[in-house]
N, C-alpha and C positions, 0 to 999 in steps of 0.2 A: 504493499499500499505504499502510495507516495503522499507528500504533505499536502499535495494539491487534490488528493480525492475528497470527494463529498461524503460525510457522513450523516445519515438520519439519524434522529431520535425517535425511539419507538418506547412508550410508555408501558409497562406491564402490570401495572395496578398491583403488584405484590412483591414480597422481597427476593424472589428468584423464580427462575423457569428454566426448564429443561431446553436443551438446543434444538431438539426436534420439534417441540411445541412451538419454540420462538421463530424457527424459520417460516413456519405456515402462519403464525400470528402476525408476524412482520411483512407478509405479502410475497415473500422471496419465493416460497415453492408452493403448489397447491394441494398436493395430497401426502399423507404418511409415505406411501410406496416412493414417491420422487425424492422425498426427505431421506429415507433411508439409502438410497442409491446414492445421491449426492453425497452424502457423508462417508459411506464405505469407500466412494471413488476417490475421496480427499479432495472433493472440490470446494470444501467449507471452511473457513479459517476462523479462530477465535483468536483477536488480539494478535492478528498478522501470523499466527503459525496453525498449521492443519489439524483439525482434531476429528478424530473419527468415532467419537464417543456421542451417540445421539441421546443419552441420558445426563450429559454433563449439566452441571447445575450452573447456570449464568448468574452473575450478579450485577448489580448497578455499575454502570460504567465499562462492561464488556462490549468490544465491538465484533459482531458477527460480520463476515465478508462472504458472499458467493456472486458468482458471475458478474463481478464488476460493480457490485452493489455492497456499500457498508452501512450497519445500522448499530446504534447503541442502544445498549439496555438503559431504560430510565424508569425512575420511579413514577 
């Protein structure tokens, strides 16, 4: 991710959310099957690093990237 990359904020309304849930909630992917495939294939990053765990607990401030889009987990 470059310094000029746009990061959108997405409010989750709770204290944490799983990576797989967040990808759908943020509108980056539409179905659970798409989420599973994208994560397993290494197309999803968390804070700039590939993460292959659908169940990873995201916290406020984490930045999730997929297909050129970056979204930050917010309260």
